[in-house]
N, C-alpha and C positions, 0 to 999 in steps of 0.2 A: 449548360447549367453549371455554375461553379459552386463550390462548397466553401463555407466559412467556419472557423472555430469561434464560438461565442463564449467569452469569459464574463461571468457576472461577479461583481465585487459587492459583497455585503459586509459592512464593518461589524466586527464582533467586539463588544465592549470589554470582555475579559476572557482570555483563554489561558488556563493554567499551563505552565510549561510541561512538556513531556521529557522526562529525564531518564526513563528506563522502559524496558519492554512491557512491564506490567501496566504502566500508565498508557502505553500505546495500545495494548490489548483492550483496555477499558474504552478508549476512544473509538477504536474500530467497532467494538460491540455496540456502541451507542448509535452507529449509523448502519450496521449490518441488518439485512432482512433475515432474521433468525429462523423464519419459517421455512427457508430453503437451505439452511446450513448443512443439514444432513442428507440433502438430495443431490445437489450439484456443487462443483467447485466454483467459487466466485473470487474475484480479486478486487482490491481497493488500494489506492495510494493516498497517503496523507502528505500534505505540503506544510512545511514548517518554516518559520522565520529564523533569524539568527538568535533569538531568545528561546527557541524550542517551542514556540506557541504555534498551534495549528492555525494556518491561514486559509486552508481549504482542503478538499479531498476530491477524488475522482473515482467513480465506479468504473474500473478498468474493463471488466468483462465477466460474463457468465459462461462457464464451460460445460463440460460433461461431468459424469460421476468420477472420472479419473484424471482430468486434465483441464487447465485453463490457460489461455494465452495472456501474456502480460503486456503486450503492445508497448514496448519500451519507448519507441519513437514518439508515440502519442502522449505517454506519461511525461516524458521530458519536455515536450512542446508545452504542455499545460504548466509544468513546473517553471519553465522559463517565462511564460506569460504572466504568472502571478509572482514572479521574482522570488521563488522559493529558495531558501538557503540549504534546506535539508529535505529528504524524502524518507518515508517509511512505507514499505509495501506489505500487504498481507493477502493470503489466500486461504480458503477453507479446504479441509479434508473431510468430505462427507463420511468417510469410513470411521472417523473419530480418532484415528491414529495420528499422533503428533510427530512421528518420525519422518524426516524429509527424504524424498526419493533422490536418486542420482540426478534426475531432471530438475528437481527443485534446486539442488545445489548448483547445477550448471546455470540455470536461469538467474540465480542470485549473483553469481560471479559476473555474468554478462551485463546485468542491470547495473551493478556497481562500477564496472569498467566504463559503461556509457555515462554514468553520473560523473565519474572522474574527468572525462573529456569536457563536460559542460560546467565544471567547477561547482557541482552540487554535491553536498555530502550525502552519502547513502548510509543511513543509520541502521536499518535492520530490515529483514524479511521475516515476517511472522507466519507460521502455520497456525490457523485458528480452528477451534471447534467450539461448540456451545459450552464446553466444560473447562477449556484451558487453551494454552498456546505453547509454541516452541519458537524461540528466536534463532533462526539459522545463522545469522551473522554474529550474534552475541553469546550464544549458549554452546 
């Protein structure tokens, strides 16, 4: 049995550009299952075009109360398939603390390096809670 990656394209009539972390946070919260945000870590990636408009997103993974895997290879495969120019990732901290861990910082660096190799701009990595966010790359 073989596996396939299925990409579904749905045209969006208008997507306002995301030009800062606050706008990215609002976009993430519009797709996030907020009923689990204080229970487990979860991660998403936004795919942007050259005009900073969202062209798609991917539900990367649901983790534990303390960790979530980012699956960089799969995220970049999806980014390449939809011809994303930029990516923004986010993951939740069920604790409500917005301070990045050493592992969060290491994962951000690794994700950015992988994006650089694929000629995809890595915009930011947000830590999100239901009350706020912290941008690891920009703050």
